[in-house]
C-alpha positions in Angstrom: 53.5 136.2 164.0 51.1 136.4 161.2 52.2 136.1 157.6 51.0 139.0 155.4 49.7 137.4 152.7 48.1 134.2 152.9 46.4 132.9 150.1 44.0 130.1 150.3 43.2 128.1 147.0 41.6 124.8 146.0 43.6 121.8 144.9 45.1 121.1 141.3 47.3 119.0 140.3 50.3 121.2 140.6 49.7 121.5 144.4 49.8 117.3 144.9 53.6 117.0 145.8 53.1 119.7 148.1 50.3 118.3 150.1 51.8 115.0 150.1 54.7 116.4 151.3 53.8 118.7 154.1 51.6 115.7 155.8 54.4 113.2 155.4 56.4 115.4 157.3 54.3 115.5 160.0 53.1 111.9 160.0 56.9 110.4 159.6 57.8 112.8 162.6 55.3 111.6 165.2 53.4 108.4 164.2 54.0 106.0 160.9 52.0 106.3 157.7 49.1 104.1 157.3 47.1 102.7 154.5 44.4 105.1 154.4 46.9 108.1 155.1 49.2 106.8 151.9 46.0 106.4 149.5 44.7 110.2 150.2 48.1 111.4 150.0 49.1 109.4 146.9 46.2 109.9 144.7 44.7 112.9 146.0 42.4 113.5 142.8 41.0 110.0 143.5 40.4 110.0 147.4 39.5 113.3 147.8 38.2 115.8 144.9 36.8 112.4 143.2 34.6 111.3 146.3 33.2 115.4 146.3 35.4 116.9 148.5 38.1 119.7 148.4 41.6 120.0 149.4 42.8 123.5 150.3 46.4 125.3 150.1 47.9 127.7 151.8 50.4 129.8 149.9 52.5 132.2 150.9 55.2 134.0 148.9 54.3 131.4 146.6 54.9 128.6 148.6 52.8 125.8 149.8 53.0 126.8 153.8 49.6 124.7 154.8 47.0 122.6 153.5 43.7 120.6 154.3 41.1 118.0 152.8 37.5 117.7 153.1 36.0 114.5 152.6 32.3 114.0 152.5 31.3 110.8 154.9 27.7 110.5 154.5 25.0 112.2 154.6 25.4 115.6 155.9 29.1 115.3 157.3 32.4 116.0 156.0 35.5 114.8 157.4 38.4 117.6 158.0 41.4 115.8 157.6 45.1 116.2 155.9 45.9 119.4 158.3 49.3 120.4 158.2 51.1 123.1 157.9 55.1 123.8 157.2 57.3 124.1 160.5 58.8 126.9 158.8 55.1 128.9 158.9 53.5 127.7 161.8 52.1 130.7 164.5 51.0 133.0 161.6 47.1 132.2 161.6 47.4 129.7 158.4 45.9 127.0 160.5 43.3 129.6 161.2 42.7 130.4 157.8 42.4 126.8 156.6 39.7 125.8 159.3 37.9 128.7 158.6 38.1 127.9 155.1 36.7 124.5 155.6 34.0 126.1 157.6 33.0 128.2 154.9 33.4 125.1 152.4 31.0 123.2 154.3 28.2 125.3 154.4 28.0 125.7 150.7 27.3 122.1 150.5 25.0 122.2 153.3 26.7 119.9 155.5 26.0 120.0 159.5 28.3 118.4 161.1 32.9 118.5 160.4 34.5 115.8 162.3 38.2 114.8 162.8 39.8 112.7 163.8 43.8 113.0 165.9 46.0 112.0 168.5 46.0 113.9 171.9 49.8 114.9 171.7 49.1 117.1 168.9 48.4 119.6 171.4 48.6 122.9 169.2 46.7 121.1 166.9 43.7 120.3 169.3 44.0 123.9 170.7 43.4 125.2 167.3 40.3 122.9 166.7 38.6 123.9 169.8 39.1 127.5 169.5 37.1 127.0 166.0 34.4 125.5 168.3 35.3 121.8 167.7 34.0 119.7 170.6 35.6 116.1 171.6 33.3 113.5 171.2 33.0 110.0 171.3 36.0 107.7 169.2 34.8 105.9 166.3 35.8 102.4 167.0 36.1 101.5 163.4 38.3 104.1 162.9 40.9 103.9 159.9 43.5 105.7 161.7 45.1 103.1 164.3 46.9 106.4 165.9 43.4 108.1 166.6 42.6 108.6 170.2 40.1 111.8 170.0 37.6 112.4 167.7 36.0 116.1 167.5 33.2 117.8 165.9 31.8 120.9 164.9 28.2 121.6 164.4 27.5 124.1 161.6 
């Protein structure tokens, strides 16, 4: 089922609690929040916006249904991170909308590569990324996330 009216909006402080809650929901369900998770989720303005990135919120009927962040990572690369869709809104195409918005955003910034880290148990997320052209690449031994066991990239 697809949501009839999904609005993708850029971050403002009014969405900070929703950004954190959506992400803590899935992280706490499958893993344990790590230091870098808490830094980004508890202070998104500092660690994403002021770093030159952006957070997108998927809004359905006035509710925060999903979110994703894009963070510059040096050169012409950006990290796609903190992707979350509320369970009650999954299966409505929100993830597709968020990934497409990230790709558009990256192009406007002159980015050549979007990368992400995930975990192989998160099959629906990996399927979404593959659908949008992400391919698996060797992992980063210096990853900030101990749970990361897969790294993917998308050439823009």
